[in-house]
C-alpha positions in Angstrom: -7.2 -10.0 1.3 -6.9 -6.6 -0.2 -6.6 -6.4 -4.0 -8.3 -3.0 -4.8 -8.7 0.2 -2.9 -9.5 3.9 -3.3 -7.5 7.0 -2.3 -8.5 10.5 -3.0 -5.8 12.6 -1.6 -2.4 13.5 -3.2 1.1 13.3 -1.7 1.5 17.0 -1.0 -1.8 17.3 0.9 -1.1 14.1 2.8 2.4 15.3 3.8 0.9 18.5 5.1 -1.7 16.6 7.1 0.7 14.3 8.9 3.7 16.6 9.0 5.8 14.5 6.6 8.4 15.2 4.0 6.9 14.7 0.5 9.4 12.7 -1.6 7.1 11.7 -4.4 8.4 13.0 -7.7 6.1 15.0 -9.9 5.5 13.7 -12.5 5.5 10.2 -11.0 7.9 9.0 -13.6 11.6 8.1 -12.9 12.4 8.7 -16.6 11.5 12.4 -16.2 13.8 12.7 -13.2 16.7 11.1 -15.0 16.2 13.3 -18.0 16.2 16.4 -15.9 19.5 15.4 -14.3 17.9 15.1 -10.8 20.6 12.9 -9.2 18.9 13.0 -5.8 15.8 11.5 -7.3 17.9 8.8 -8.9 19.2 7.3 -5.7 17.8 4.2 -4.1 15.5 6.1 -1.6 13.9 8.7 -3.8 12.5 7.0 -6.9 10.1 4.2 -7.7 9.4 2.5 -10.9 6.2 0.7 -11.9 4.6 -1.2 -14.7 1.6 1.1 -14.2 2.8 4.6 -13.2 0.1 7.1 -12.1 0.3 10.8 -11.4 -0.6 11.9 -7.8 -4.3 12.5 -7.3 -7.6 10.7 -6.8 -7.6 7.0 -7.7 -10.9 5.2 -7.1 -9.6 1.8 -8.4 -6.1 1.2 -7.3 -4.8 -2.2 -8.5 -1.6 -4.1 -8.0 1.5 -2.9 -9.9 0.2 0.7 -9.7 2.6 3.2 -8.2 1.1 4.2 -4.9 1.7 6.5 -1.9 3.3 5.1 1.2 4.4 6.5 4.5 7.7 5.6 6.1 9.9 6.9 8.9 13.5 7.1 7.9 16.7 8.9 8.6 18.0 11.5 6.2 20.1 9.7 3.5 23.1 12.1 4.2 22.7 12.1 8.0 22.0 8.6 9.4 22.4 9.9 12.9 19.6 12.4 12.8 16.1 11.8 14.1 14.0 9.8 11.6 11.2 11.7 9.9 7.9 10.7 8.3 8.3 10.6 4.6 5.8 10.1 1.7 7.3 7.8 -0.9 6.1 6.4 -4.2 6.3 2.6 -4.4 5.1 -0.2 -6.7 2.2 -2.1 -5.2 3.5 -5.6 -5.3 6.7 -6.3 -3.4 9.8 -7.3 -5.3 12.3 -9.1 -2.9 15.9 -7.8 -3.1 17.1 -11.2 -4.4 14.6 -11.4 -7.3 16.2 -11.8 -10.7 13.6 -9.8 -12.6 10.5 -7.7 -11.9 7.3 -9.4 -12.8 8.7 -12.9 -13.2 7.7 -14.2 -9.7 4.4 -14.1 -7.7 2.7 -10.7 -7.5 3.2 -10.1 -3.8 0.6 -7.4 -3.2 -0.5 -8.9 0.1 1.4 -10.6 2.9 -0.2 -12.5 5.8 0.6 -10.6 9.1 0.7 -13.8 11.1 3.4 -15.5 8.9 5.2 -12.7 7.0 8.3 -13.0 9.3 8.7 -16.6 8.3 8.7 -16.0 4.6 11.9 -15.3 2.7 10.2 -12.6 0.6 9.2 -10.6 3.6 11.5 -11.6 6.5 13.9 -8.7 6.1 11.2 -6.1 5.6 9.4 -7.2 8.8 12.6 -6.3 10.7 13.3 -2.9 9.4 11.2 -1.8 6.4 7.6 -1.4 7.6 5.3 1.3 6.1 1.8 2.6 6.0 -0.5 2.7 2.9 -3.1 5.5 3.1 -6.5 4.9 1.7 -10.1 6.0 1.9 -11.3 2.4 1.9 -10.9 -1.0 0.2 -13.0 -3.3 -1.9 -13.9 -7.0 -1.4 -16.3 -9.3 -3.3 -18.9 -11.8 -2.4 -20.2 -14.6 -4.7 -23.4 -13.5 -6.3 -26.2 -15.4 -8.2 -25.5 -16.8 -11.7 -26.1 -14.5 -14.6 -28.4 -15.1 -17.6 -25.7 -17.4 -19.1 -25.3 -19.4 -15.9 -21.9 -17.9 -15.1 -21.2 -16.9 -11.4 -21.1 -13.3 -10.6 -19.2 -11.2 -8.0 -20.8 -8.5 -5.9 -18.4 -5.7 -4.9 -18.5 -4.1 -1.5 -16.6 -1.0 -0.2 -15.3 -0.8 3.4 -14.6 2.7 4.7 -14.8 4.6 8.1 -18.2 5.8 9.1 -16.9 9.3 9.8 -15.1 9.7 6.4 -11.6 9.7 7.9 -8.6 8.1 6.2 -7.3 4.7 6.9 -3.7 3.7 7.1 -2.9 0.1 6.5 0.2 -1.7 7.7 2.6 -2.6 4.9 6.1 -3.9 4.2 8.5 -2.5 1.6 11.7 -3.4 -0.2 14.4 -2.0 -2.4 15.4 -3.8 -5.6 18.1 -3.3 -8.2 19.0 -5.2 -11.3 21.8 -7.7 -10.8 25.3 -6.1 -11.1 23.8 -2.6 -11.1 26.0 0.0 -9.4 25.1 1.1 -5.9 24.1 4.5 -7.0 21.8 3.2 -9.8 18.1 4.0 -9.5 16.3 1.4 -7.5 12.7 0.1 -7.5 10.8 0.6 -4.2 7.9 -1.8 -3.8 5.5 -2.8 -1.1 2.8 -5.2 0.1 -0.2 -4.6 2.3 -0.4 -6.9 5.4 -3.7 -8.8 5.8 -5.2 -10.4 8.9 -8.3 -12.3 10.0 -11.4 -10.2 9.4 -13.1 -8.9 12.6 -16.7 -8.4 13.5 -19.2 -7.7 10.8 -16.4 -7.5 8.2 -16.3 -11.3 8.2 -19.7 -11.2 6.4 -17.9 -10.0 3.3 -14.5 -11.8 3.4 -12.6 -13.8 6.0 -9.5 -11.6 5.5 -9.0 -7.8 5.7 -6.0 -5.4 5.5 -4.3 -4.7 8.8 -5.5 -1.3 10.0 -2.8 0.6 11.9 -4.2 3.1 14.4 -2.3 6.4 14.9 -1.2 5.4 18.4 0.8 2.6 17.0 2.6 4.5 14.2 5.7 5.1 16.4 6.7 1.5 17.0 5.4 0.3 13.7 7.5 2.8 11.6 10.6 2.8 13.8 13.5 2.1 11.4 15.9 1.1 14.2 13.8 -1.5 16.1 11.6 -4.4 15.3 7.9 -3.9 15.9 6.2 -5.6 18.9 4.4 -8.8 18.0 1.0 -7.4 19.1 1.0 -4.9 16.2 0.7 -7.9 13.8 -2.5 -9.1 15.5 -6.0 -8.4 14.1 -7.6 -5.1 15.1 -10.0 -4.8 17.9 -13.8 -5.1 17.5 -14.0 -1.3 18.1 -11.9 -0.7 15.1 -14.0 -3.0 13.0 -17.2 -1.4 14.3 -16.1 2.0 12.9 -16.0 0.6 9.4 -19.0 0.9 7.1 -19.8 -1.8 4.5 -21.8 -1.0 1.5 -22.5 -2.7 -1.9 -21.1 -0.7 -4.8 -21.6 -0.9 -8.6 -19.8 -3.7 -10.5 -17.9 -0.9 -12.4 -15.0 -1.6 -10.0 -14.6 -5.0 -11.5 -12.8 -3.4 -14.4 -9.5 -1.6 -13.6 -10.1 0.7 -16.6 -13.1 2.2 -14.7 -12.0 5.0 -12.4 -14.2 7.7 -10.9 -16.3 8.6 -7.9 -19.2 6.7 -9.3 -17.4 3.5 -8.2 -18.1 4.4 -4.6 -21.9 5.0 -5.0 -24.0 2.8 -2.8 -26.2 0.3 -4.6 
């Protein structure tokens, strides 16, 4: 699975790196956009709301319900016939299906199993036409540790990241949600889930699941808004991809969401 990760870039820098349009509002707060009269930021493609908003910048302990960066490829809202472009968008981590009655009342869908997402009502539509990428430096997983002095079980955190320090892009699904009976032009909630798959190679030593890494060569078909993605893109990554991932034990500071700083990534 993938329940925590770290990302140390910001939307503007990421947009420049991958030649994308940065659509993340600054500050990352829809109320500020509404107060300023920014009608473009109020439409369904340009604003995201979250229980835990966070301004763009380094986040060493990203947790579900946080507003995060995502990468999509979409047509311009006012010109659906143009060529789709890469866009950086803010979304709530924890997908809210379009048919949900309320936000936060159902399961927290921050992960979706790649092998079965297309069969689930919560993800079926997103699999067809709303696929995204979630950029990160690496992700955390936990192994069961020895009992503490009081006899309670402990969890040992590990951080998985590329050997060469490059950025990872994980496959994800996203959705658009509006309150029932809301007008079509009302601000909508964009939300997403990270796809997971069977762990590969030495990554199985930490956890039997892992986020689905999407190599750059597969971005085109994965992000294509007009066609379904080939089935093979939902398969576990190759051994070569797993071999490029370093695994190291990190301090238990990450166990608390309130802790957030580079010290979380220090090797134990």
